[in-house]
C-alpha positions in Angstrom: 0.0 0.0 0.0 1.3 3.4 -1.0 2.4 5.9 1.7 0.3 8.7 0.2 -2.8 9.1 -1.8 -3.8 11.8 -4.3 -7.2 12.5 -5.9 -7.3 13.7 -9.5 -10.7 15.4 -9.9 -10.6 15.8 -13.7 -8.3 16.2 -16.7 -8.8 17.0 -20.4 -5.9 15.0 -21.8 -5.8 11.3 -22.8 -4.2 9.8 -19.7 -2.5 10.6 -16.4 0.7 8.7 -16.9 3.0 11.8 -16.5 1.4 12.6 -13.2 1.2 9.0 -12.0 4.9 8.4 -12.7 6.1 11.5 -10.8 3.9 10.8 -7.9 5.0 7.1 -7.8 8.5 8.4 -7.2 7.4 9.6 -3.7 5.2 6.5 -3.1 1.9 8.3 -3.8 -1.0 6.5 -5.4 -3.1 8.5 -7.9 -6.9 8.0 -7.8 -8.9 9.5 -10.7 -12.5 10.6 -10.0 -15.1 9.1 -12.4 -17.0 12.4 -12.7 -17.0 16.1 -11.7 -20.0 15.9 -9.3 -19.5 17.6 -6.0 -20.8 14.5 -4.1 -18.4 12.3 -5.9 -15.4 14.6 -5.2 -16.4 14.9 -1.5 -16.8 11.2 -1.1 -13.4 10.4 -2.7 -11.6 13.3 -0.9 -11.7 11.6 2.5 -8.3 10.2 3.3 -6.5 12.0 0.5 -3.2 13.7 1.1 -3.4 15.9 -2.0 -6.0 17.0 -4.6 -5.1 17.7 -8.2 -7.8 19.5 -10.1 -8.2 21.0 -13.6 -11.7 22.4 -14.0 -13.8 20.6 -11.4 -15.1 22.8 -8.5 -13.2 22.2 -5.3 -15.8 23.6 -3.0 -15.9 24.1 0.8 -17.8 20.8 1.0 -15.0 19.0 -0.9 -12.3 20.7 1.2 -14.0 19.8 4.5 -14.3 16.2 3.4 -10.6 16.1 2.6 -9.7 15.5 6.2 -6.0 14.6 5.5 -5.4 17.0 2.6 -2.8 19.7 2.9 -2.2 20.6 -0.7 -4.5 21.4 -3.7 -2.7 21.6 -7.0 -4.4 23.4 -9.9 -3.4 22.0 -13.3 -3.8 25.4 -14.9 -3.6 29.2 -14.2 -7.0 30.4 -13.0 -8.2 29.7 -9.4 -11.9 30.4 -9.8 -12.8 26.7 -9.4 -11.1 26.4 -6.0 -12.4 27.9 -2.8 -8.9 29.3 -1.9 -10.2 31.2 1.1 -11.7 28.1 2.7 -8.5 26.1 1.9 -6.5 28.8 3.6 -8.6 28.6 6.7 -8.1 24.9 6.7 -4.3 25.5 6.3 -4.3 23.7 2.9 -1.8 25.3 0.5 -2.9 25.9 -3.1 -0.6 26.0 -6.1 -1.0 26.7 -9.8 1.2 27.1 -12.9 0.7 30.7 -13.9 3.0 30.8 -16.9 2.8 27.5 -18.8 0.6 28.5 -21.8 1.0 32.2 -22.1 2.4 32.0 -25.7 -0.4 29.6 -26.8 -3.2 31.8 -25.6 -1.7 34.9 -27.2 -1.2 33.0 -30.4 -4.7 31.7 -30.4 -6.0 35.2 -29.8 -4.1 36.5 -32.8 -5.4 33.7 -34.9 -9.0 34.6 -33.9 -8.4 38.2 -34.8 -7.4 37.2 -38.3 -10.2 34.7 -38.6 -12.7 37.4 -37.7 -11.2 40.3 -39.7 -10.4 38.3 -42.8 -13.5 36.2 -42.7 -11.4 33.0 -42.7 -13.9 30.9 -40.7 -16.9 31.9 -42.8 -15.1 31.3 -46.1 -14.0 27.9 -44.8 -17.5 26.8 -43.8 -18.9 28.1 -47.1 -16.5 26.2 -49.3 -17.0 23.0 -47.2 -20.7 23.4 -48.0 -20.0 23.7 -51.7 -20.1 27.5 -52.0 -17.0 28.9 -53.7 -17.8 32.6 -53.8 -15.4 35.5 -53.1 -18.2 38.1 -52.8 -20.4 36.2 -50.3 -17.9 36.7 -47.5 -17.2 40.4 -48.1 -16.2 42.8 -46.7 -12.9 41.6 -45.3 -10.5 44.1 -43.6 -6.8 44.8 -43.4 -5.6 43.9 -39.9 -2.5 46.2 -39.9 -3.5 49.6 -38.8 -6.5 48.4 -36.7 -6.6 49.0 -33.0 -6.5 46.1 -30.5 -7.8 46.8 -27.0 -6.5 44.4 -24.3 -8.4 44.2 -21.1 -5.9 42.8 -18.6 -2.1 43.4 -19.1 -0.7 40.4 -17.3 1.7 37.9 -18.9 -0.7 36.9 -21.7 -1.7 40.5 -22.4 1.9 41.6 -22.7 2.8 38.8 -25.2 -0.4 39.5 -27.1 0.5 43.2 -27.4 3.9 42.2 -28.9 2.4 39.8 -31.3 -0.2 42.5 -32.4 2.6 45.0 -32.9 4.3 42.5 -35.1 1.4 42.5 -37.5 1.1 46.3 -37.5 -1.7 46.9 -35.1 -2.0 49.8 -32.7 -2.4 48.5 -29.1 -4.2 50.1 -26.2 -4.8 48.4 -22.9 -6.4 48.7 -19.5 -5.9 47.1 -16.1 -6.7 47.7 -12.4 -3.2 49.0 -11.5 -3.0 51.6 -14.2 0.5 50.6 -15.1 1.7 51.0 -18.6 3.8 48.8 -20.8 6.1 49.4 -23.7 4.1 50.1 -26.9 0.8 49.9 -25.1 -1.2 53.1 -24.5 -3.1 52.8 -21.2 -6.7 54.0 -21.3 -9.8 53.7 -19.2 -12.1 50.8 -20.0 -14.8 53.0 -21.6 -12.2 54.6 -23.9 -10.7 51.3 -24.8 -14.1 49.9 -25.8 -14.9 53.1 -27.8 -11.6 53.1 -29.7 -10.9 49.4 -30.4 -11.6 47.5 -33.6 -10.9 44.3 -31.6 -11.4 43.9 -27.9 -9.5 41.0 -26.3 -10.5 40.0 -22.7 -7.4 38.8 -20.8 -8.5 39.5 -17.2 -8.8 37.0 -14.3 -12.3 36.0 -13.3 -13.2 37.4 -9.9 -16.4 38.6 -8.2 -15.5 42.1 -9.5 -14.9 41.1 -13.1 -17.8 38.7 -13.5 -19.8 39.8 -16.6 -17.3 42.7 -17.2 -18.6 42.5 -20.7 -22.3 43.1 -20.4 -25.2 45.0 -21.9 -23.8 48.3 -20.9 -20.1 47.8 -21.9 -21.0 46.1 -25.2 -22.9 49.3 -26.2 -19.7 51.3 -25.7 -18.0 49.3 -28.6 -18.0 50.3 -32.2 -20.7 48.6 -34.4 -17.8 47.4 -36.6 -15.8 46.0 -33.7 -15.2 42.4 -32.6 -15.0 40.8 -29.1 -12.5 38.0 -28.4 -12.5 36.1 -25.1 -9.7 33.5 -24.4 -9.6 34.1 -20.7 -12.7 32.9 -18.7 -16.3 32.4 -19.8 -17.7 34.2 -16.8 -16.2 37.5 -17.9 -18.8 37.8 -20.6 -22.6 37.9 -20.2 -23.4 35.7 -23.1 -27.1 36.6 -23.1 -26.2 40.2 -23.4 -23.7 39.3 -26.2 -26.5 37.5 -28.1 -28.7 40.6 -27.8 -25.9 42.9 -28.9 -25.3 40.8 -32.0 -29.0 40.6 -32.9 -29.2 44.4 -32.5 -26.1 45.1 -34.6 -24.3 46.7 -31.6 -21.0 44.9 -32.6 -19.9 43.0 -35.7 -19.0 39.6 -34.2 -17.2 37.7 -31.6 -14.7 34.8 -31.0 -15.2 32.8 -27.9 -12.8 30.1 -26.6 -14.3 30.0 -23.1 -18.0 29.7 -22.2 -20.3 29.4 -19.2 -21.2 26.6 -18.9 -18.8 24.3 -20.7 -19.9 22.8 -23.0 -22.6 25.4 -23.9 -25.7 24.7 -25.9 -24.3 25.3 -29.4 -27.8 25.5 -30.9 -28.5 28.7 -29.0 -27.4 32.3 -29.4 -24.7 33.6 -29.4 -23.0 30.3 -30.3 -25.2 29.6 -33.4 -24.7 33.1 -34.8 -22.7 32.9 -38.0 -20.8 36.0 -36.9 -19.5 34.1 -33.8 -16.5 31.8 -33.9 -16.4 29.2 -31.1 -13.5 27.1 -30.1 -13.7 24.4 -27.3 -11.5 26.0 -24.6 -8.4 25.0 -26.6 -6.4 28.3 -26.5 -4.2 27.0 -23.7 -3.3 23.8 -25.6 -0.2 22.7 -27.3 1.7 19.4 -26.9 4.6 21.4 -25.3 2.4 23.4 -23.0 0.4 20.5 -21.6 3.5 18.3 -21.1 5.1 21.2 -19.2 1.9 21.8 -17.1 1.5 18.2 -16.1 5.2 17.8 -15.3 5.3 20.9 -13.1 2.1 19.9 -11.3 3.5 16.5 -10.6 6.7 18.0 -9.4 4.8 20.4 -7.1 3.0 17.5 -5.5 6.1 15.4 -5.2 8.0 18.3 -3.6 5.2 18.9 -1.1 5.1 15.2 -0.1 8.9 15.3 0.4 8.4 18.1 2.9 9.7 20.8 0.5 8.1 24.0 -0.4 6.5 23.7 -3.9 6.6 26.5 -6.5 3.8 28.9 -7.1 2.0 28.8 -3.7 -0.9 31.2 -4.1 -2.0 31.3 -0.4 1.3 31.4 1.6 -0.8 32.3 4.7 -1.9 28.7 4.8 1.5 27.6 5.9 3.2 30.8 7.1 0.6 31.7 9.8 
């Protein structure tokens, strides 16, 4: 019998062999949950030393059931699926990997900008359905010279700004701190929305930023502008977006993240031909996911060896 046990709540890749191998090196058995239901997670959490989680909610109920757990490892960046405050009260440290896919998300966002502005997605679907018609997809726009507004100037936002400059775009940005970055003109949110041809949401999801893009803020955008969200689905009020598209408030959108996931693709805004939908894949590359899984496995192994793992997001859990 293994010395330690770890619960893997969920994962989007084919197997867990990378994680299982790294945990086996510290005599830790990895148990994979059969589903994302809270009652399942709570039942399995009892007796676990560690919880690894991708998107499944690690609620207060799950944390309370994890009577032996002292480490929750997030296989990703965002922490909105983990009750970090409750984990801290229980003196359970939480870790993440905040920099593993920043290039991938920036690259995916640039790809969506081109797909929207150049009509690539629409042309592709038309030709696959037997329509080979240049005029049907017009107008298409030159990307260079357009203004990209970035909401959130963290690691991904900064890389996205450099990529956008590389294709000749003007870049403006906004964030809570008001700090500027090379080549990015800082503006207030309402000015960013009014000036931008493309608005890219790169902010974290918090109670303050939930539905940051809503009925009011959408109406601040140009009718020719596009919205791109590769951050978190909850940042956008999708019902308001559907209304805005129907009313011609904006020209279109590209959504890699939704609430819920998967969404009902038969409903607006997902079924609107002016909306590109990708299945939460912006983070993905073979290199990024291998790095993510390896670093999470190393974090857990370090913790079980009595070492301090990297990227502790709640140091008060162990420093108090």
